[in-house]
C-alpha positions as CSV (number, residue, x, y, z in Angstrom):
1,M,8.5,-10.8,-23.6
2,R,6.4,-9.9,-20.6
3,F,2.8,-11.1,-20.1
4,E,0.4,-9.2,-22.4
5,N,3.5,-7.6,-24.1
6,R,4.0,-5.1,-21.3
7,A,6.9,-2.7,-21.7
8,P,9.6,-2.9,-19.0
9,D,8.4,0.4,-17.5
10,E,4.7,-0.3,-17.8
11,L,2.3,-1.0,-14.8
12,R,-0.1,-3.8,-14.9
13,P,-3.7,-2.8,-15.8
14,I,-5.3,-1.4,-12.6
15,T,-9.0,-1.6,-11.6
16,I,-10.2,0.3,-8.5
17,K,-13.7,0.2,-7.0
18,R,-14.5,2.4,-4.0
19,S,-17.3,1.8,-1.5
20,F,-17.0,-1.9,-2.3
21,T,-18.6,-2.9,1.0
22,G,-21.1,-1.0,3.1
23,S,-20.0,-1.7,6.7
24,A,-16.5,-0.1,6.8
25,A,-16.0,3.6,6.7
26,G,-13.7,3.1,3.7
27,S,-13.5,0.1,1.4
28,V,-11.6,-0.3,-1.8
29,Y,-11.3,-3.3,-4.2
30,I,-8.0,-2.9,-6.1
31,Q,-6.7,-5.1,-8.8
32,A,-3.4,-5.0,-10.7
33,G,-3.2,-7.7,-13.3
34,K,-4.4,-10.7,-11.4
35,T,-3.4,-9.5,-8.0
36,T,-6.5,-8.4,-6.1
37,V,-6.8,-6.9,-2.6
38,L,-9.8,-5.7,-0.6
39,C,-8.7,-2.8,1.6
40,T,-11.1,-1.6,4.3
41,A,-10.6,1.3,6.8
42,S,-12.5,1.3,10.1
43,V,-12.6,4.2,12.6
44,E,-12.8,3.7,16.3
45,N,-13.0,6.4,19.0
46,F,-10.1,5.3,21.1
47,V,-6.4,4.9,20.9
48,P,-3.9,2.2,22.1
49,P,-3.3,2.4,25.9
50,W,0.2,3.8,25.4
51,K,-1.2,6.8,23.5
52,A,-4.1,7.5,26.0
53,N,-4.1,10.4,28.4
54,Q,-1.3,12.3,26.7
55,E,-0.9,16.0,27.2
56,N,-1.5,16.5,23.5
57,P,-4.1,14.0,22.4
58,S,-3.3,12.2,19.2
59,G,-4.6,9.3,17.1
60,W,-3.2,6.2,15.5
61,V,-3.2,4.3,12.2
62,T,-2.5,0.6,12.0
63,A,-2.9,-2.2,9.5
64,E,-3.6,-5.9,9.3
65,Y,-2.8,-8.1,6.3
66,S,-3.8,-11.6,5.3
67,M,-4.0,-13.8,2.3
68,L,-7.3,-15.7,2.0
69,P,-7.0,-19.5,1.5
70,G,-8.1,-19.3,-2.1
71,S,-5.8,-16.5,-3.1
72,T,-3.1,-19.0,-4.1
73,S,-2.8,-22.4,-5.6
74,P,-2.2,-24.7,-3.8
75,R,-4.5,-23.4,-1.1
76,K,-2.9,-21.3,1.6
77,R,-3.8,-22.5,5.1
78,R,-6.0,-20.0,6.9
79,E,-4.2,-18.1,9.7
80,R,-5.8,-18.6,13.1
81,G,-4.4,-17.1,16.2
82,K,-0.8,-16.2,15.6
83,I,-0.1,-15.0,12.0
84,D,3.0,-16.1,10.1
85,G,6.2,-14.1,9.9
86,R,5.6,-12.9,6.3
87,S,2.1,-11.5,7.1
88,S,3.4,-9.9,10.2
89,E,6.2,-8.2,8.3
90,I,3.9,-7.0,5.5
91,Q,1.3,-5.5,7.8
92,R,4.0,-3.6,9.7
93,L,5.2,-2.2,6.4
94,V,1.6,-1.2,5.4
95,G,1.1,0.5,8.8
96,R,4.4,2.3,8.7
97,S,3.8,3.6,5.2
98,L,0.3,5.0,5.9
99,R,1.4,6.5,9.2
100,S,4.1,8.4,7.4
101,V,1.6,10.8,5.8
102,V,-0.8,11.3,8.8
103,D,-0.8,14.2,11.3
104,F,-1.9,12.3,14.4
105,E,-2.7,15.4,16.5
106,A,-5.1,16.6,13.8
107,L,-6.7,13.1,13.8
108,G,-7.4,13.3,17.5
109,E,-8.0,10.4,19.8
110,K,-9.1,8.0,17.1
111,T,-7.7,4.8,15.7
112,I,-8.0,3.9,12.0
113,T,-7.4,0.3,11.1
114,I,-6.6,-0.6,7.5
115,D,-7.4,-4.3,6.8
116,C,-5.8,-5.7,3.6
117,D,-7.2,-9.1,2.5
118,V,-5.6,-10.6,-0.5
119,L,-8.3,-12.2,-2.7
120,E,-5.8,-13.3,-5.4
121,A,-2.1,-13.2,-5.3
122,D,0.1,-12.9,-8.4
123,G,3.0,-10.7,-7.1
124,G,3.0,-7.3,-5.5
125,T,0.4,-7.9,-2.8
126,R,2.2,-5.7,-0.2
127,T,2.6,-2.7,-2.6
128,L,-0.9,-2.9,-3.8
129,S,-2.2,-3.0,-0.2
130,I,-0.4,0.3,0.5
131,T,-1.7,2.0,-2.7
132,G,-5.3,0.8,-2.1
133,G,-5.0,1.3,1.7
134,F,-4.4,5.0,1.2
135,I,-7.6,5.4,-0.9
136,A,-9.6,3.6,1.8
137,L,-8.0,5.8,4.5
138,V,-9.1,9.0,2.6
139,D,-12.6,7.7,2.3
140,A,-12.7,6.8,6.0
141,L,-11.5,10.3,7.0
142,S,-14.3,11.8,4.9
143,T,-16.9,10.1,7.1
144,I,-15.6,11.9,10.2
145,K,-14.7,15.3,8.6
146,D,-17.0,17.1,11.0
147,D,-14.9,15.8,14.0
148,L,-11.6,17.0,12.4
149,P,-10.0,20.5,12.5
150,S,-10.9,22.6,9.5
151,D,-7.6,24.4,9.5
152,R,-5.2,21.5,9.9
153,P,-5.3,18.6,7.4
154,V,-4.9,15.1,8.8
155,L,-3.1,13.9,5.6
156,I,0.1,15.7,4.8
157,D,0.8,13.8,1.6
158,S,-0.3,10.8,-0.4
159,I,1.4,7.4,-0.4
160,A,1.8,4.6,-2.9
161,A,4.1,1.7,-3.5
162,I,5.4,-0.5,-6.4
163,S,7.7,-3.4,-7.0
164,V,10.8,-3.3,-9.3
165,G,13.3,-5.9,-10.1
166,I,15.9,-7.2,-12.4
167,C,15.1,-10.2,-14.6
168,D,17.7,-11.5,-17.1
169,G,19.6,-8.3,-16.6
170,E,16.7,-6.0,-17.4
171,V,15.1,-3.6,-14.9
172,L,11.3,-4.2,-14.8
173,L,8.4,-2.3,-13.1
174,D,5.5,-4.0,-11.3
175,L,6.6,-7.6,-11.3
176,D,4.0,-10.4,-11.5
177,Y,4.7,-13.7,-9.7
178,S,6.3,-15.4,-12.7
179,E,8.8,-12.5,-12.9
180,D,9.2,-12.1,-9.1
181,S,10.0,-15.8,-8.6
182,Q,12.9,-15.7,-11.0
183,A,14.2,-12.2,-10.4
184,E,17.9,-11.6,-9.8
185,V,17.0,-8.6,-7.7
186,D,13.6,-7.9,-6.1
187,S,12.7,-4.5,-4.6
188,N,9.7,-2.8,-3.1
189,I,9.6,1.0,-3.0
190,V,7.2,3.2,-1.0
191,M,7.1,6.9,-1.9
192,T,4.9,9.9,-1.2
193,G,3.1,11.9,-3.8
194,K,5.7,14.6,-3.4
195,G,8.4,12.2,-4.3
196,N,9.9,11.4,-0.9
197,F,11.0,7.9,0.0
198,V,9.3,6.1,2.9
199,E,10.8,2.6,2.5
200,V,13.2,1.0,0.1
201,Q,13.4,-2.8,0.3
202,G,15.9,-4.4,-2.1
203,T,17.3,-7.9,-2.1
204,A,19.8,-9.7,-4.4
205,E,18.4,-13.2,-4.9
206,E,21.4,-14.6,-6.7
207,R,24.4,-12.2,-6.7
208,S,25.2,-8.7,-5.7
209,F,24.1,-5.7,-7.9
210,S,25.7,-2.4,-8.6
211,R,24.8,1.1,-7.4
212,E,24.0,1.9,-11.1
213,L,21.4,-0.8,-11.1
214,L,20.0,0.4,-7.8
215,N,19.6,3.9,-9.3
216,R,17.8,2.5,-12.3
217,Q,15.4,0.6,-10.1
218,L,14.7,3.7,-8.0
219,D,14.1,5.9,-11.1
220,L,11.7,3.3,-12.6
221,A,9.9,3.0,-9.2
222,E,9.5,6.8,-9.1
223,K,8.0,6.8,-12.5
224,G,5.5,4.1,-11.5
225,I,4.5,5.8,-8.3
226,R,3.9,9.1,-10.1
227,E,1.4,7.2,-12.3
228,L,-0.1,5.5,-9.3
229,T,-0.5,8.9,-7.6
230,R,-2.3,10.2,-10.7
231,I,-4.6,7.2,-10.6
232,Q,-5.3,7.8,-6.9
233,R,-6.1,11.4,-7.5
234,E,-8.4,10.6,-10.4
235,I,-10.3,7.9,-8.5
236,L,-10.8,10.1,-5.4
237,G,-11.9,13.1,-7.5
238,E,-13.2,15.9,-5.2
239,K,-12.2,13.9,-2.1
240,W,-8.5,14.2,-3.0
241,P,-7.2,15.7,0.2
242,L,-4.0,17.5,-1.0
243,D,-5.1,20.3,-3.3
């Protein structure tokens, strides 16, 4: 039996608070079960040197990810200077995912940085960072809407992510740490609101798995991401950018 008697295809309870801090253009506190992430989006009026002075000016979206020392037990050593390989891989995933739904020419010569700081980790920190990061990105864009073209949306779709896995032969949605740490297969799926895949990460922890089990995981992830997209739309309300 899953924690709190969750069904195999059920998400953990989700709490989202927008405008959680006052300094960033977009800031979102997002919690799924015990996993909690603060996602902030900052806008700067420049682009990386390799994008500057192009014939068709365009912007950039990037991400940074870190786990705060108190997010795990035992304490995680604070990252100073060079970040560890796991954090580097996750922030690249978050950045890739968010960039997949952005029209950079419509954004213009601006850089938006999404910072994802894990306050408490109980599985699914990377997927929750993507889901919350998109909400923070929408809020940040709303602060510069007067600088953006009125006839060309910056966001071409929404983005969300969820974990799926196989535990004791059963396909489960949105794994917490106790499930993730014992899973026979552990996968992270990133999809757009329109149902297109952005990234599929799947690993057999003990033995290989069949195509049929892969399909079942993808079907379950799609169900979960449809629900996450509905939650994003509901939380953003009139700011939802895709109607």
